[in-house]
C-alpha positions in Angstrom: 18.8 -8.6 -26.2 21.6 -9.2 -23.6 21.8 -5.5 -22.9 18.0 -5.4 -22.2 18.4 -8.4 -19.9 21.2 -6.6 -18.1 19.0 -3.5 -17.6 16.1 -5.7 -16.4 18.4 -7.5 -14.0 19.7 -4.2 -12.6 16.1 -2.9 -12.2 15.1 -6.0 -10.4 18.1 -5.7 -8.1 17.3 -2.1 -7.3 13.6 -2.9 -6.7 14.7 -5.8 -4.4 16.7 -3.2 -2.4 13.7 -1.0 -2.1 11.3 -3.8 -1.1 13.8 -5.1 1.5 14.0 -1.6 3.0 10.3 -1.2 3.0 9.9 -4.5 4.8 12.6 -3.6 7.4 11.2 -4.4 10.8 13.3 -1.8 12.6 12.0 1.0 10.3 8.4 -0.3 10.7 8.8 -0.4 14.5 10.1 3.2 14.6 7.2 4.3 12.4 4.7 2.5 14.7 6.2 4.1 17.8 6.1 7.5 16.2 2.5 7.1 15.1 1.4 5.5 18.4 -0.4 2.7 16.6 0.6 -0.6 15.1 -0.9 -1.2 11.7 0.3 -4.0 9.5 1.5 -2.9 6.1 -1.5 -4.5 4.3 -3.7 -2.8 6.8 -2.3 0.5 5.9 -3.0 -0.1 2.2 -6.6 -1.0 3.1 -6.9 2.1 5.2 -5.8 4.3 2.3 -8.3 2.7 0.0 -11.2 2.9 2.5 -10.4 6.6 3.2 -10.3 7.4 -0.5 -13.7 5.6 -1.1 -15.4 6.7 2.2 -17.2 3.4 2.3 -16.3 0.4 0.2 -17.5 -3.2 -0.2 -15.1 -6.0 0.7 -14.8 -7.2 -2.9 -14.0 -3.7 -4.2 -11.5 -3.2 -1.4 -9.7 -6.4 -2.2 -9.5 -5.4 -5.9 -8.4 -1.9 -5.1 -5.5 -3.2 -3.0 -4.8 -6.2 -5.3 -5.3 -8.5 -2.4 -6.9 -11.9 -2.0 -10.4 -11.6 -0.6 -9.6 -13.9 2.3 -6.5 -11.8 3.2 -8.6 -8.7 2.9 -11.1 -10.1 5.3 -8.4 -11.0 7.9 -6.8 -7.5 7.6 -10.2 -5.8 8.0 -11.0 -7.9 11.0 -7.7 -6.8 12.6 -8.5 -3.1 11.8 -12.0 -3.7 13.4 -10.4 -5.2 16.5 -8.2 -2.1 16.9 -11.2 0.2 16.5 -9.8 1.6 13.2 -12.5 0.3 10.8 -16.0 -0.9 11.0 -18.4 -2.9 8.8 -21.8 -1.4 8.3 -24.8 -2.1 6.1 -24.5 -0.4 2.7 -26.5 2.9 2.3 -27.9 1.8 -1.1 -28.7 -1.8 -0.1 -28.9 -2.9 3.5 -28.1 -6.5 2.4 -24.6 -5.5 1.4 -21.8 -4.7 3.9 -19.3 -1.9 3.4 -16.2 -1.0 5.4 -15.4 2.5 6.6 -12.9 4.1 8.9 -13.9 5.1 12.4 -12.9 8.5 13.7 -10.0 6.8 15.4 -9.1 5.1 12.1 -9.0 8.5 10.3 -6.8 9.9 13.1 -4.4 7.0 12.9 -4.3 7.2 9.1 -3.6 11.0 9.3 -0.7 10.3 11.7 0.7 7.5 9.5 0.5 9.7 6.4 2.1 12.6 8.3 5.1 10.5 9.5 5.6 8.9 6.1 5.4 12.1 4.1 7.6 14.0 6.5 10.3 11.2 6.2 10.0 11.1 2.5 10.3 14.9 2.3 13.6 14.7 4.1 14.8 11.9 1.8 13.9 13.9 -1.3 14.9 17.3 0.1 18.0 17.6 -2.0 16.4 16.3 -5.2 15.6 18.8 -8.0 11.9 19.2 -8.7 12.2 17.6 -12.1 13.7 14.5 -10.5 10.9 14.2 -7.9 8.4 14.6 -10.7 10.1 11.9 -12.8 10.3 9.5 -9.8 6.5 9.8 -9.4 5.9 9.4 -13.1 8.2 6.3 -13.3 6.8 4.6 -10.2 3.3 5.1 -11.4 4.2 3.7 -14.8 5.9 0.7 -13.1 2.9 0.0 -10.9 0.6 0.2 -13.9 2.8 -2.2 -15.8 3.0 -4.6 -12.9 -0.8 -4.6 -12.7 -1.3 -5.0 -16.5 1.1 -7.8 -17.2 0.0 -11.1 -15.6 2.8 -12.9 -13.7 3.5 -16.2 -15.4 6.6 -17.9 -14.3 8.6 -19.5 -17.1 10.0 -22.9 -16.7 13.7 -23.1 -16.0 16.0 -23.0 -19.0 13.7 -20.9 -21.2 
């Protein structure tokens, strides 16, 4: 059991390093400057989900991004203010509202994806193909696990 806890602690430490790097403001500022647009990290996640769906309801968008509905609303509002997304009546039922990317939003998303994939290609350039495939498999598995297991903090001392 102690060995398992040790591995879990090492995994948590490695993930913390990754999350800290992903949240680095200098890297984010360089990306925004290269893209020519400032999109908050949660906004980028929303843009990806909207793009994949074409049009999506606010509730479905919040679920797709594992976000609180109120936070989703705030992020969509920011995307609307920047001309990246728009809310429109749903095609099936005019009483519902769906979100879709504008032409500018699709262009901004394409630039963001290009910058991020170009950078990641450079990072992974020296990795063998089987290591890159394993990275994808393990990250997807981790994400699935994080979504499937509810976070329930245990009281101290247990």
